[in-house]
C-alpha positions as CSV (number, residue, x, y, z in Angstrom):
1,M,18.7,6.3,-39.6
2,S,15.5,5.0,-41.3
3,D,16.4,1.0,-40.6
4,E,17.5,1.7,-37.2
5,M,14.8,3.4,-36.5
6,S,11.8,1.1,-38.0
7,G,13.5,-2.2,-35.9
8,A,12.8,0.1,-32.8
9,T,11.1,-2.1,-29.8
10,T,9.5,-1.0,-26.4
11,E,10.6,-3.4,-23.6
12,S,7.3,-5.1,-23.9
13,G,8.7,-6.0,-27.6
14,R,5.8,-3.7,-29.3
15,P,7.1,-1.4,-32.0
16,S,8.2,2.4,-31.3
17,F,5.9,5.0,-32.4
18,G,8.7,6.0,-35.1
19,A,9.1,2.2,-36.5
20,R,5.4,2.2,-36.8
21,V,4.7,5.7,-38.5
22,I,8.1,4.3,-40.7
23,E,5.8,1.1,-41.5
24,A,2.5,3.0,-42.2
25,V,3.6,5.7,-44.2
26,R,5.9,2.9,-46.4
27,R,2.3,1.4,-46.8
28,L,0.2,4.3,-47.4
29,G,2.1,7.5,-48.0
30,P,3.5,9.9,-46.0
31,L,0.0,12.4,-45.4
32,C,-1.2,13.2,-41.7
33,A,-4.8,14.1,-42.7
34,G,-6.1,16.6,-39.9
35,I,-9.5,16.4,-38.3
36,D,-10.7,20.1,-37.4
37,P,-14.7,20.1,-37.8
38,S,-14.9,23.8,-37.1
39,G,-18.4,25.0,-36.9
40,A,-17.6,27.1,-40.4
41,L,-16.5,23.2,-42.0
42,L,-19.6,21.5,-40.2
43,N,-21.9,24.0,-42.2
44,S,-20.0,23.5,-45.2
45,W,-20.5,19.5,-44.8
46,D,-24.5,20.2,-44.3
47,L,-23.8,19.2,-40.7
48,T,-25.3,20.8,-37.6
49,D,-22.3,22.1,-35.6
50,S,-23.1,20.2,-32.8
51,V,-22.7,16.7,-31.1
52,A,-24.5,15.1,-33.9
53,G,-23.0,16.8,-36.7
54,L,-19.4,16.0,-35.2
55,R,-20.2,12.2,-34.8
56,E,-21.3,11.8,-39.1
57,F,-18.2,14.2,-39.7
58,C,-16.5,11.8,-38.0
59,A,-17.6,8.9,-39.8
60,V,-17.2,9.6,-42.9
61,C,-13.6,10.9,-42.3
62,V,-12.7,7.0,-41.0
63,D,-14.4,5.9,-44.0
64,A,-12.4,7.9,-46.1
65,F,-9.5,7.5,-45.0
66,A,-8.9,4.3,-43.7
67,G,-6.7,2.5,-45.9
68,A,-5.5,6.1,-48.1
69,V,-3.9,7.7,-45.4
70,A,-1.1,6.5,-42.7
71,V,-2.5,8.9,-39.7
72,I,-5.1,11.0,-38.8
73,K,-4.4,14.3,-36.8
74,P,-7.6,15.2,-35.1
75,Q,-7.6,18.9,-33.3
76,V,-8.6,18.5,-29.5
77,A,-9.9,21.5,-29.0
78,F,-12.5,21.3,-31.7
79,F,-14.1,18.5,-29.6
80,E,-14.1,20.0,-26.2
81,R,-15.6,23.3,-27.3
82,H,-18.7,20.8,-27.1
83,G,-18.2,20.0,-23.8
84,S,-18.7,16.4,-22.5
85,G,-20.5,15.3,-25.8
86,G,-17.7,16.5,-27.6
87,V,-14.8,14.1,-26.1
88,A,-17.3,11.9,-25.9
89,E,-17.2,12.2,-29.5
90,L,-13.0,12.1,-29.7
91,E,-13.0,8.7,-27.7
92,R,-15.4,7.0,-30.2
93,L,-13.0,8.6,-33.5
94,I,-9.5,7.2,-31.6
95,A,-11.5,3.8,-31.2
96,S,-13.1,4.1,-34.7
97,A,-10.0,5.3,-36.4
98,Q,-7.5,2.5,-34.4
99,E,-10.1,-0.7,-35.4
100,A,-10.1,0.9,-39.1
101,G,-5.9,0.8,-38.9
102,L,-5.4,4.7,-38.8
103,L,-2.7,6.0,-36.4
104,V,-4.2,8.7,-34.9
105,L,-2.1,11.6,-33.5
106,C,-4.0,13.6,-30.9
107,D,-2.9,16.9,-31.3
108,A,-4.3,18.0,-27.7
109,K,-1.0,20.2,-27.3
110,R,-0.5,19.3,-23.6
111,G,2.4,19.9,-21.0
112,D,3.0,20.3,-17.3
113,I,4.9,19.3,-14.5
114,D,5.1,16.9,-11.7
115,S,1.8,15.0,-11.2
116,T,-0.3,16.9,-13.2
117,A,2.1,15.7,-16.3
118,D,1.9,12.4,-14.4
119,A,-2.0,13.0,-15.4
120,Y,-2.0,13.7,-18.7
121,A,0.5,11.3,-19.5
122,E,-2.5,8.9,-17.6
123,A,-5.0,10.3,-20.3
124,W,-3.1,10.6,-23.3
125,L,-1.1,7.8,-23.6
126,R,-2.1,5.0,-21.2
127,D,-3.0,1.4,-22.2
128,G,-6.8,1.3,-22.1
129,S,-7.5,5.3,-21.6
130,P,-10.4,6.1,-23.9
131,L,-8.3,9.3,-24.8
132,A,-5.5,7.1,-26.1
133,G,-4.2,7.5,-29.4
134,D,-1.1,6.6,-30.8
135,A,0.6,10.0,-30.0
136,V,0.2,13.1,-28.2
137,T,1.3,16.8,-29.2
138,V,2.6,18.8,-26.4
139,H,3.7,21.9,-25.1
140,P,7.8,22.4,-24.0
141,Y,7.4,25.9,-22.3
142,L,8.0,24.3,-19.0
143,G,10.8,22.4,-20.2
144,L,11.6,19.4,-22.3
145,F,12.2,17.2,-19.9
146,A,9.5,18.4,-17.0
147,Q,7.5,16.5,-20.1
148,A,8.9,13.7,-18.5
149,P,6.7,11.4,-17.2
150,M,4.9,11.6,-20.1
151,V,8.0,10.2,-22.6
152,A,8.4,7.2,-20.1
153,L,4.7,6.2,-20.5
154,A,5.1,6.3,-24.4
155,A,8.4,5.0,-24.6
156,A,6.3,1.9,-22.7
157,T,3.8,2.0,-24.8
158,G,5.5,1.9,-28.2
159,R,3.5,5.9,-28.5
160,G,4.7,8.7,-29.4
161,V,5.0,12.4,-27.8
162,I,5.6,15.2,-31.0
163,V,6.8,18.5,-29.4
164,V,6.1,21.7,-30.9
165,T,9.1,22.9,-31.9
166,R,9.1,25.4,-34.9
167,S,5.7,26.4,-35.7
168,S,4.8,29.1,-38.6
169,N,2.7,31.6,-36.7
170,P,4.2,35.1,-36.4
171,E,3.6,35.2,-32.3
172,G,5.3,31.9,-32.0
173,R,8.6,32.9,-34.2
174,V,9.4,35.8,-31.8
175,L,9.9,33.1,-28.8
176,Q,11.3,30.5,-30.5
177,T,13.6,31.9,-32.1
178,A,14.9,33.5,-28.9
179,V,18.6,33.0,-28.4
180,T,19.5,31.0,-25.0
181,A,22.3,31.2,-22.4
182,T,23.9,28.3,-24.5
183,G,23.9,30.6,-28.4
184,L,21.1,28.1,-29.8
185,S,17.9,29.1,-30.5
186,V,15.0,28.1,-28.0
187,E,13.6,26.1,-31.4
188,E,17.6,24.7,-31.8
189,T,18.3,23.6,-28.1
190,L,15.0,21.4,-28.4
191,L,15.7,19.6,-31.7
192,H,18.8,18.8,-29.8
193,E,17.0,17.9,-26.5
194,I,14.5,15.5,-28.3
195,A,17.8,13.8,-30.4
196,S,19.7,13.2,-27.5
197,L,16.7,11.8,-26.1
198,N,15.9,9.6,-29.2
199,H,19.6,8.3,-29.0
200,S,19.8,7.8,-26.0
201,D,19.0,4.4,-23.3
202,V,16.1,6.6,-22.0
203,V,13.5,5.7,-24.9
204,P,13.5,3.6,-27.5
205,L,14.4,5.0,-31.1
206,G,11.3,7.3,-32.6
207,T,9.6,8.2,-29.4
208,V,10.1,11.8,-29.8
209,G,8.8,13.7,-32.6
210,A,8.9,17.4,-33.5
211,V,6.6,19.5,-35.5
212,V,8.4,21.7,-37.9
213,G,6.3,23.4,-39.9
214,A,6.5,23.2,-43.6
215,T,6.7,27.1,-44.3
216,L,9.4,27.4,-42.8
217,P,13.5,27.8,-43.9
218,P,15.4,25.0,-43.7
219,S,16.5,24.5,-39.9
220,D,20.7,25.0,-39.1
221,F,19.7,21.3,-37.2
222,P,19.9,18.4,-39.7
223,L,16.2,17.3,-39.0
224,S,17.8,13.7,-40.4
225,Q,19.6,13.4,-37.2
226,L,16.5,13.9,-34.5
227,G,15.4,10.1,-34.6
228,G,11.7,10.6,-34.2
229,V,8.9,11.5,-36.5
230,I,8.6,14.9,-37.7
231,L,5.0,16.6,-38.0
232,A,5.3,19.3,-40.8
233,P,2.1,21.0,-40.8
234,G,1.2,23.8,-43.1
235,L,0.9,22.5,-46.3
236,G,-2.5,23.6,-48.3
237,A,-4.2,26.4,-46.8
238,Q,-1.5,27.5,-44.8
239,G,0.5,27.8,-48.0
240,A,3.2,25.5,-48.0
241,S,3.7,24.0,-51.6
242,L,4.8,20.0,-52.3
243,G,7.9,22.1,-53.9
244,D,8.5,23.2,-50.1
245,I,7.6,19.7,-48.6
246,A,10.5,18.6,-51.0
247,E,13.2,21.5,-50.0
248,R,12.7,21.8,-46.8
249,F,12.1,17.4,-45.7
250,S,14.0,15.4,-48.7
251,Q,17.4,14.7,-46.6
252,C,15.5,13.1,-44.0
253,A,15.2,9.3,-43.8
254,P,12.1,8.1,-46.1
255,G,8.8,7.4,-43.6
256,T,10.1,9.6,-41.1
257,V,7.9,13.2,-41.8
258,L,4.7,13.5,-41.9
259,A,3.0,16.6,-44.2
260,S,-0.5,17.5,-43.0
261,T,-3.8,19.2,-43.9
262,S,-6.7,19.5,-42.9
263,R,-8.3,22.6,-44.4
264,S,-7.7,21.9,-47.5
265,L,-8.1,18.4,-48.1
266,L,-11.4,18.4,-46.4
267,A,-12.7,21.1,-48.5
268,A,-13.0,17.9,-50.7
269,G,-16.0,16.2,-48.5
270,P,-18.9,15.3,-47.1
271,D,-18.8,12.8,-50.0
272,P,-16.3,9.9,-48.1
273,A,-15.4,8.6,-52.4
274,H,-14.2,12.2,-53.0
275,L,-12.6,13.0,-50.3
276,R,-10.7,10.0,-50.0
277,K,-9.5,10.1,-53.7
278,A,-8.4,13.5,-53.0
279,A,-6.3,11.8,-49.8
280,L,-5.1,9.7,-52.5
281,E,-3.8,12.2,-55.2
282,L,-2.1,14.3,-52.6
283,G,-0.4,11.1,-50.9
284,A,0.7,10.1,-54.0
285,E,2.3,13.5,-54.6
286,L,3.9,13.7,-51.2
287,A,5.4,10.4,-52.0
288,T,7.0,11.5,-54.8
289,V,8.7,14.4,-53.2
290,L,9.6,12.8,-50.0
291,G,11.3,9.7,-51.6
């Protein structure tokens, strides 16, 4: 699956998002560094909880993570809370990170239908949009196939759509484990639908991925067959260990799993050298347990 995905391209000839992640992980390891500039974190870095503080925080992160991690994941809410100035800093971060060679997965958790889904696609996945990173997270509550405009534009531009599927928060588990009329749970249904999309003629292999919490026990669905990138949050502050990562994702093809952490990694800042060292060490450990 890894070899098949690594050769996947869009109609324009660009590699698919999955192919680009596999290449980045091959070079830099499977760590996805969360960019979560909460007020508490900014203050712990002796920065003001302001647009100016955001700018300095992001500059340190790009300096520390460029060439050290494969992917960064800015949590959009921490920028939006500062209004238009915060969104401008998110745009600045996306541009500077991509210029530095980082893949950017925007954790925006968007999702809607019809013209609204088209508008979200234009914002987060269109070439030339200042908010377009390399992938965006989406919520599937309105149905995975209602996200067709986002999936289609991602497929055309070599970007990714990462579907929130198995989150570890207790509130989410009630809904995600509910059994549907098909006899499968909601999360299992979504995983099957994502795999079906990735292995169809609709999108290049690796276009659609899934959020699968690293704190959860293994899924009944064989994640090795997903055909897309797995974003595995929960390492560190949320309680998942390196052993959990190994147990839950070791059967997945190399380069297809991104283990995500933010608070526990960002605690190594604000010195960019210390932050970079922490990222390199954690990335090397993850590369070992994920093969």
